[in-house]
C-alpha positions as CSV (number, residue, x, y, z in Angstrom):
1,M,146.8,127.3,89.5
2,R,148.3,126.3,86.1
3,G,147.8,123.7,83.5
4,T,149.5,122.1,80.5
5,I,148.3,120.1,77.5
6,K,150.1,116.9,76.3
7,K,149.0,115.1,73.2
8,R,148.3,111.4,73.6
9,Y,147.5,110.6,70.0
10,A,145.4,112.1,67.2
11,G,142.3,113.8,68.8
12,S,143.2,112.8,72.4
13,W,144.8,115.0,74.9
14,S,146.0,114.9,78.5
15,L,145.0,118.0,80.5
16,I,147.5,118.3,83.4
17,L,146.5,120.5,86.2
18,D,149.0,121.7,88.7
19,L,147.1,121.8,92.0
20,G,149.9,123.1,94.2
21,Y,151.8,121.1,96.8
22,Q,150.7,118.7,99.5
23,V,152.4,116.7,102.3
24,D,152.8,113.0,101.8
25,P,151.4,111.5,105.1
26,A,153.6,108.4,104.7
27,T,157.0,110.3,104.3
28,G,156.2,113.7,105.6
29,K,157.7,115.2,102.5
30,T,156.1,118.0,100.4
31,K,155.4,117.1,96.8
32,R,153.6,118.6,93.9
33,K,150.0,117.6,93.4
34,Q,148.8,117.2,89.8
35,N,145.7,115.8,88.2
36,C,145.4,114.5,84.7
37,V,142.2,114.6,82.7
38,T,141.7,112.9,79.4
39,F,140.0,115.0,76.7
40,R,139.0,114.0,73.2
41,G,138.6,116.7,70.5
42,T,140.6,119.4,68.8
43,R,143.6,121.2,70.4
44,K,141.5,124.4,70.5
45,Q,138.7,122.5,72.4
46,A,141.3,121.0,74.7
47,E,142.7,124.4,75.5
48,A,139.2,125.7,76.3
49,A,138.5,122.7,78.5
50,L,141.8,123.2,80.4
51,T,141.1,126.9,80.9
52,E,137.7,125.9,82.5
53,H,139.3,123.3,84.7
54,V,141.9,125.8,85.9
55,R,139.2,128.4,86.7
56,A,137.2,125.7,88.6
57,A,140.3,124.8,90.6
58,N,140.9,128.5,91.5
59,R,137.3,128.7,92.7
60,G,137.7,125.5,94.7
61,E,135.2,123.8,92.5
62,F,137.4,121.3,90.6
63,V,136.1,117.8,90.7
64,E,138.6,115.0,90.3
65,P,137.7,112.5,87.6
66,S,136.1,109.3,88.9
67,K,134.9,106.0,87.4
68,S,132.1,105.7,90.0
69,T,128.7,105.0,88.6
70,L,125.4,106.6,89.3
71,G,124.2,103.2,90.7
72,E,127.1,103.1,93.2
73,W,126.4,106.7,94.3
74,L,122.6,106.0,94.7
75,T,123.3,103.0,96.9
76,E,125.8,104.9,99.0
77,W,123.5,108.0,99.3
78,L,120.5,105.8,100.3
79,K,122.6,104.1,103.0
80,K,124.2,107.2,104.4
81,A,121.5,109.9,104.0
82,I,118.1,108.2,103.9
83,T,118.4,105.2,106.3
84,P,116.2,105.7,109.4
85,P,116.3,107.6,111.7
86,L,117.6,110.2,109.2
87,K,114.4,109.7,107.3
88,S,111.2,107.8,108.1
89,Q,111.0,104.0,107.4
90,A,108.3,104.7,104.8
91,T,110.4,107.2,102.9
92,F,113.4,104.8,103.0
93,E,111.4,101.9,101.7
94,S,109.9,104.1,98.9
95,Y,113.3,105.4,97.8
96,Q,114.9,102.0,98.1
97,R,112.2,100.5,95.8
98,I,112.6,103.2,93.2
99,I,116.4,103.0,93.2
100,E,116.7,99.2,93.1
101,T,113.9,98.4,90.7
102,R,114.0,101.4,88.4
103,L,116.9,103.8,88.6
104,V,119.8,101.3,89.0
105,P,118.6,98.9,86.2
106,K,118.1,101.8,83.8
107,L,120.7,104.4,84.6
108,G,122.9,102.7,87.2
109,G,125.7,101.7,84.8
110,I,126.4,105.2,83.6
111,R,129.4,106.9,85.1
112,L,128.2,109.5,87.6
113,Q,130.3,112.3,86.0
114,A,129.2,111.3,82.5
115,L,125.4,111.4,83.3
116,K,123.7,113.8,80.9
117,P,120.2,115.5,80.9
118,I,119.3,113.5,77.8
119,D,119.8,110.2,79.8
120,I,117.4,111.4,82.4
121,E,114.9,112.6,79.8
122,A,114.9,109.2,78.2
123,Y,114.4,107.6,81.6
124,Y,111.3,109.8,82.4
125,A,109.9,109.1,78.9
126,D,110.1,105.4,79.7
127,L,107.9,105.8,82.8
128,S,104.6,106.0,80.9
129,D,103.2,103.1,82.9
130,L,103.3,105.3,86.1
131,S,101.1,108.1,87.3
132,P,102.4,111.7,87.1
133,S,102.6,111.9,90.9
134,T,104.8,108.7,91.0
135,V,107.1,110.1,88.3
136,Q,107.4,113.2,90.4
137,I,108.7,111.0,93.3
138,H,111.3,109.4,90.9
139,H,112.4,112.9,89.9
140,A,112.6,113.9,93.6
141,V,114.8,110.9,94.4
142,L,117.2,111.5,91.5
143,H,117.3,115.3,92.0
144,S,118.1,114.9,95.7
145,A,120.8,112.3,95.1
146,L,122.5,114.4,92.5
147,K,122.3,117.5,94.7
148,A,124.1,115.6,97.4
149,A,126.7,114.5,94.9
150,V,127.4,118.2,94.0
151,R,127.6,119.0,97.7
152,N,130.1,116.2,98.3
153,G,132.3,117.3,95.4
154,L,131.6,114.4,93.1
155,V,130.1,116.3,90.2
156,T,130.0,120.0,89.3
157,R,126.3,120.3,88.6
158,N,123.0,118.7,89.2
159,V,121.9,117.5,85.7
160,A,118.5,116.5,87.0
161,A,117.7,120.2,87.2
162,L,118.5,120.6,83.5
163,V,116.1,118.1,82.0
164,S,113.4,119.5,79.7
165,N,110.6,117.0,80.5
166,K,110.8,116.9,84.3
167,P,107.4,116.0,85.7
168,R,105.1,119.0,86.6
169,K,103.5,119.4,89.9
170,G,99.9,120.5,90.6
171,S,98.3,119.3,87.4
172,G,95.6,117.6,89.4
173,Q,95.3,114.9,86.7
174,D,96.3,112.1,89.1
175,V,93.5,113.2,91.5
176,L,91.0,113.2,88.7
177,D,92.1,109.8,87.6
178,H,91.8,108.3,91.1
179,V,88.6,109.8,92.6
180,W,85.1,108.2,92.8
181,T,81.7,109.8,92.5
182,A,79.4,109.4,95.5
183,D,77.6,106.6,93.7
184,E,80.8,104.7,93.0
185,A,81.9,105.0,96.6
186,A,78.5,103.8,97.9
187,T,78.6,100.8,95.4
188,F,82.1,99.9,96.6
189,L,81.1,100.0,100.3
190,K,78.3,97.5,99.6
191,A,81.0,95.1,98.3
192,A,83.2,95.8,101.3
193,N,80.3,95.2,103.7
194,A,79.6,91.8,102.0
195,A,83.2,90.8,102.4
196,G,83.2,90.6,106.2
197,L,82.9,92.6,109.4
198,Q,86.6,93.8,109.3
199,P,86.6,94.9,105.7
200,A,83.2,96.6,106.2
201,A,84.6,98.6,109.2
202,F,88.0,99.3,107.6
203,Y,86.7,100.7,104.3
204,T,83.8,102.6,105.9
205,L,86.3,104.3,108.1
206,A,88.6,105.0,105.2
207,L,85.8,106.7,103.3
208,D,84.7,108.6,106.3
209,A,88.0,109.8,107.9
210,G,90.1,110.2,104.7
211,A,93.0,108.7,106.6
212,R,96.2,107.5,105.0
213,R,96.7,103.7,104.7
214,G,99.4,103.5,107.3
215,E,97.3,105.6,109.7
216,L,94.4,103.2,109.4
217,A,96.7,100.2,110.0
218,A,98.0,101.9,113.2
219,V,94.7,102.8,114.9
220,R,94.1,101.3,118.4
221,W,90.9,100.9,120.2
222,S,92.2,103.4,122.7
223,D,92.2,106.0,119.9
224,V,88.4,105.4,119.3
225,D,85.6,106.8,121.4
226,L,82.5,105.0,120.1
227,H,80.2,106.7,122.6
228,A,81.3,110.2,121.5
229,G,81.8,109.1,117.8
230,K,85.3,110.4,117.6
231,L,88.6,109.1,116.3
232,T,92.1,110.4,117.2
233,I,94.8,109.7,114.7
234,R,98.1,109.7,116.5
235,R,100.5,107.5,114.6
236,T,101.2,105.5,111.4
237,L,102.5,102.0,110.7
238,L,106.1,102.2,109.5
239,K,106.9,98.5,109.3
240,G,104.7,95.4,109.7
241,G,105.7,91.9,110.7
242,R,106.2,90.2,114.0
243,E,107.9,93.2,115.4
244,P,105.9,96.1,113.9
245,V,107.3,99.7,114.1
246,F,105.0,102.6,114.5
247,G,105.9,106.3,114.2
248,E,104.4,109.8,114.0
249,T,102.0,110.8,111.4
250,K,103.3,112.5,108.2
251,T,102.9,116.0,109.7
252,K,104.1,114.8,113.2
253,T,100.8,115.9,114.8
254,S,97.7,114.1,115.9
255,R,94.2,115.0,114.9
256,T,90.7,114.2,116.3
257,I,87.8,113.8,113.9
258,D,84.1,113.2,114.2
259,L,82.7,109.9,112.8
260,S,79.4,109.2,111.1
261,A,76.8,107.1,112.9
262,E,77.2,104.4,110.2
263,T,81.0,104.2,110.8
264,V,80.5,104.0,114.6
265,T,78.0,101.1,114.1
266,R,80.4,99.2,111.8
267,L,83.3,99.7,114.2
268,A,81.2,98.5,117.2
269,T,80.1,95.4,115.3
270,H,83.7,94.7,114.2
271,R,84.9,95.2,117.8
272,K,82.5,92.6,119.1
273,H,83.6,90.1,116.4
274,Q,87.3,90.8,117.1
275,A,86.7,90.1,120.8
276,E,85.3,86.7,120.0
277,I,88.3,85.9,117.9
278,K,90.6,86.9,120.7
279,L,88.6,84.8,123.2
280,R,88.7,81.7,121.0
281,N,92.4,82.1,120.2
282,R,93.7,83.7,123.4
283,L,96.8,81.5,123.5
284,H,97.8,82.4,119.9
285,Y,96.5,86.0,119.6
286,T,99.1,88.8,119.6
287,D,97.1,91.6,121.2
288,L,98.5,95.0,120.3
289,G,95.2,96.7,120.8
290,L,94.8,97.4,117.1
291,V,91.4,98.1,115.6
292,F,92.4,96.4,112.4
293,A,94.5,93.3,112.8
294,K,95.2,90.0,111.0
295,E,92.5,87.4,111.1
296,W,92.6,83.8,109.9
297,G,92.2,84.8,106.2
298,D,95.2,87.2,106.5
299,L,97.7,84.5,107.6
300,H,99.8,83.6,104.5
301,N,103.1,82.4,106.0
302,R,104.6,81.0,109.2
303,A,105.7,84.5,110.4
304,D,102.0,85.7,110.4
305,S,100.0,85.7,113.6
306,L,96.5,86.7,114.7
307,G,96.5,90.2,116.0
308,L,99.5,91.6,114.1
309,P,99.0,94.7,111.9
310,L,97.5,94.3,108.5
311,Q,100.0,94.3,105.6
312,V,99.5,97.7,104.1
313,N,100.8,96.6,100.7
314,T,98.4,93.7,100.6
315,I,95.5,96.0,101.5
316,G,96.2,98.2,98.5
317,D,97.4,95.6,96.0
318,R,95.2,92.5,96.7
319,E,92.1,93.0,98.9
320,F,91.3,96.5,97.6
321,A,91.6,95.4,93.9
322,R,89.5,92.3,94.6
323,L,86.7,94.4,96.2
324,I,86.8,96.9,93.3
325,K,86.3,94.0,90.9
326,A,83.4,92.6,93.0
327,A,81.8,96.0,93.1
328,G,82.2,96.6,89.4
329,V,83.4,100.2,89.8
330,R,86.2,102.1,88.2
331,R,89.7,101.0,89.4
332,I,91.6,103.6,91.5
333,K,94.6,103.3,93.8
334,F,94.0,103.1,97.5
335,H,95.1,106.7,98.0
336,G,92.1,107.5,95.8
337,L,89.8,106.9,98.8
338,R,91.5,109.9,100.4
339,H,91.0,111.9,97.2
340,T,87.4,110.8,97.1
341,V,86.7,111.9,100.7
342,A,88.2,115.4,100.1
343,T,86.5,115.9,96.7
344,L,83.0,114.9,98.0
345,M,83.4,117.0,101.1
346,L,84.5,120.1,99.2
347,S,81.8,119.6,96.6
348,A,79.2,119.4,99.4
349,G,80.3,122.9,100.6
350,V,82.4,121.8,103.6
351,P,85.0,124.6,104.3
352,A,88.5,123.9,103.0
353,H,90.1,124.4,106.5
354,V,87.7,121.7,107.9
355,V,88.8,119.3,105.1
356,Q,92.4,120.2,105.7
357,R,92.2,119.2,109.4
358,R,90.3,116.0,108.7
359,L,92.9,114.9,106.1
360,G,95.8,116.0,108.3
361,H,97.4,118.4,105.8
362,S,99.9,120.8,107.3
363,K,98.4,123.8,105.5
364,V,95.1,124.7,103.9
365,E,97.0,125.8,100.8
366,M,98.0,122.2,100.3
367,T,94.4,121.1,100.4
368,L,93.3,123.8,97.9
369,G,96.3,123.1,95.7
370,I,95.6,119.3,95.4
371,Y,91.9,119.6,95.0
372,A,91.8,122.7,92.7
373,H,89.5,120.8,90.3
374,V,86.6,121.3,92.8
375,L,87.1,125.1,93.2
376,P,85.2,126.2,90.0
377,S,81.9,124.6,91.1
378,M,82.4,126.0,94.6
379,Q,82.9,129.5,93.2
380,Q,79.7,129.2,91.2
381,E,77.8,128.0,94.2
382,A,79.2,130.8,96.4
383,A,78.3,133.4,93.8
384,A,74.7,132.1,93.6
385,K,74.4,132.1,97.4
386,L,75.8,135.6,97.7
387,A,73.4,136.9,95.0
388,A,70.5,135.4,96.9
389,L,71.6,137.1,100.1
390,L,72.1,140.5,98.5
391,H,69.3,140.6,96.0
392,G,66.8,138.1,97.2
393,D,65.1,135.6,94.8
394,L,64.8,137.6,91.6
395,R,62.2,135.2,90.3
396,A,59.7,136.1,93.0
């Protein structure tokens, strides 16, 4: 491969790369293939840039200049690489929301090949209103999209990997900010119990099973054995509405957990109440066998119907916030209920592998990594118990 430099005007150069010959599909004739890159700087800088382009071309890594923007690539990548069934509906909707509401408005107008680490650093610095775990998701979306751009020959490197302030994993601060004490959880449950039979059962189960929001919305009565006090979590709600879509759990496995007597009582009372609603509205009830389904107070538009799945976003953004305010407890996000279950169980001495199976984590290392803030107190308690076994009560 060869290259030449042609001066355009003062400080501007055309770097002409000779990329060999190719056949013109229209005429069948062989013609020389060249590529022209505009460069601004001194002649010496232009010569260095040309040398690098020639080396890249010889390695098969040369990327032709393009005016395509980051926003255009993100939209294409979302459509071709993330749309179900390539990824889950939940993942697609999460990525779509981040791309359309954050990334495209802030960075979308920048030419893909002109994107710099400093642009991304400024973007992350502007996300101070979001939790660290949410910023990590933004980084994952951008990093994955740019990695795909490299793989498809659109850019030479993934600049998201070069930023200096990329969000750190495993700090545990997000968990600490969104976990209740036992007293706060109990106070919240009192407010949920006062709100109605379905909220009472829903939030009691949430703070017992530690299930994800979508998993709770997908539970059927056939998954519950009230006599044995057991619940099997088999699926999650991917999309609500008149034609809901259900899918596998996050780890693609089911799990069976034991329920407390109070949870069983709440569920039994709720089931009786739900049966009465079905009977009174049998001509208008869409019976999907769901434990938690829309009641009259959940119908907000013409597309809603009794018996359809609860709107998971509404659960977290409206009802949950309203109950927190009524209880007068510290505000946490809905996923904080799951954090609360894990933290309280580990603090009570429940083995980590038991907590792992209850939450549905794929590995116990994940459980220990997320809830590392509980480990110091567990170590102290374990040391005290071991000392008592080995040496007896030294105070005696």
